[in-house]
N, C-alpha and C positions, 0 to 999 in steps of 0.2 A: 156284488158286493158292494153293497151304497156306502161311499164315502161322507159323504155332506149330503143332507135336504132343506129343504128352504119351503115355505108355505109362504106364494107370491100372488098376489091379486088372482083368486078363487084357484089357484094352482098349485101343486105341490111337483118341485124340482128335484130330481135327484142324482147327485154326481158320485161315477163307482171310480173303484179307483182301478179301473181299465180308461179313465176320462172321459167317458160319454156322461150325459147330463140328455135324462129323462124326465118327462113333464106328463102330468095327469090330472085330469079338472077336479075339481072339490066341487060335489054337490052336498047342501046341506052344508052341515055342521063335523060330518064323518067320512073318514075317506070308505068307499065300499072295499068289501076284500077283490071284489071282480074288474074294480074299473082298472082299464087298460092303461096302462103308459105308452107313450111313444116316443122316438130319439129325437132328440132335438138338438144336438150339437157334439159334434167328437173332439178328441185332443185336447179337451178341455183339462188344466192342470189347478184352478181355482174359479171360487164363485163367491160372489156378494150383493147381497139383496138389500133394494131401498124398501118403502111404504108399498111402493105398486110396481118393481121395476126390479132387472138384475144384471148384473157384470161379470161378465166370464172374458177369463182370461186363458188364451190357447197356448200351448207348448212350443209355439213360436216367439211369445210375447204379444200377438196384436190381442185385441181387448174386442167385445163383442155384446152389443143389449139385446135386451130381451123384454117385452111388457110395454106398459102405457108409458106415451112419449108426449102425453097434455102441455108440458114447462120443459121441454128439450133434454129432459134430465138424462137421455140415453147418449146423448151427444153424436148424434147422426147428421144434424147439420139441418135439421128441421122439426117442424110441431105438428107431423102427423099424429093420431093421437095414440094407435094401437100396434105394436109390431107383434105380430103372434109366430113369427121364424126370428132367430138372431142376425143382426145386423151389424155392421162393420163401424165400431164408434171412429167417428171422426177427428180428426187431430185439429187441435186448433188451426183458424187462419190469421196470420200477421198479416195487418193491413201498412207501409210504410210510404208516406206522401214526405218526397224529397229526401230520402234517403232517412226521415226520423218517425219512430214506430208512433201509430195513432193507435189512442187506447179508448176501446169502444166497448160500452156500456150493457152493449146487448153484443152475440156473436153475428159471423157473416152465415148466412140461409144460401146454401144452394139448391138451385132448381134447376132442370134438363142443362145441366154442366155453366149456367151463367149463377154471378153470385149477386145477391142482393145485401147490403148493408141496413142499418138505422138509420131513419130519417135525417136526426142531428149527428152524425158522425165526425164525414170528413166535410161536408158540403160549406161547414162556415168556414172552416180552415183554406178552403181555396175562393175565400172572398166573397161570397153568395150570403143573402139572405136568407135566410129560411123562417117562415110561415105555416102556422098549419091552424085549422080551423076544426076542431075539433065535433063539431053539429053537425056540417056541410062532408067532415072526411077530407076536405080540399087543402092540399097543402104547395106552398108557391115558394118557386126559390127563386131568388133575381138576384144579377151581377152585373155591374154598372161602372166597373173599373178606368178610371181614365187609362185612354187608350189600347181601349178593347173595346168590341161591339155589345151593346147592353143585349142579356140574356133573359127569359122571362119562361119559364117553366110552370105548368100548372099541373098538379096529377091527381086525381078522383079516387082517392081509395077505396072507393065503393065498389066503381064498376072498372077501375084499371085506366081511362080516358087519359092520357096524355097529352098535354098540349106544348109547344115549343115557338114564343114569340105570337101565338095565337094561331098556328096551325098544327092539326092533331097529326100527332107522331105514331106510324105501328108501329107496336113493340111484340115479339114473339113471345115473351112471358110478361105479364104487367106485373106492377106493382099489388101488394098486398099488405094485409095486416096480421101480426100474431098477439096476442095477449094486447090491443093494444095500442101495439108499437109497427108502426110506418114504416115497411122496408121496398127501396127503391134501387134499381138495375145498378149499379154501381157504372159500370162502361157506358151506358147512356149518360149518365149524369156527367161523369167525371169529364169525359170527352167533349162534353154540349159546353162545360165552363171553361176550357182550353185548358185540357192536361190528359196528359199521353195514359191509357193503362195498360199494365200484362201482369197478367193471371201467372206464377209463375206456379203451377199442381206442383210438383212434384216435392218442391220446398215447402209447399203451403202457407204461401206469401203472394199478399196484391201490392202492386208495384204503382204507385200513382207519381208521375213528373209531371210539374205545371211548367208551360213553355217559358223560358227566360225572357 
């Protein structure tokens, strides 16, 4: 027996009284009487719909997202356009610099176990000058504090090429852009600028400590 039914992204989803969510694709404006329903998720206690996605809460309290994720509306920590199977909603990641929370205009994105942060998030707070050329898609980060070795980073966000003081740096996961915002690997940049980075995954916190 259906408890809740929703129409989202050319599909109809039905939550049963037994906690199962079933999905069927819509063709045209009407649902055929013979359209097959497939099991999408189990142990679901509630479901809420957005314009092109849904968020489901399981009986254990965890949140799961399904559907279009073009603007990171699923909270999975990336901008993959579409998820056809439910994915766990990622908790917001807190960034602390010398024990002070750093507000982010856009959230942290994780790829292959590595954290990426928006271009202008913590780098200026580390004493670096950040510039970005929208035409060439090249970002430059320079630091020349008294008593420290000058650091010059150049990142090409078109092809991911990164140079440190004129020498090419090989990266496992290159920088990238999402919706016009440049994302850079936190550990490479922070440690290059003389800071220690600890990613405390269980606490969903990134701790950055500058050298005294």
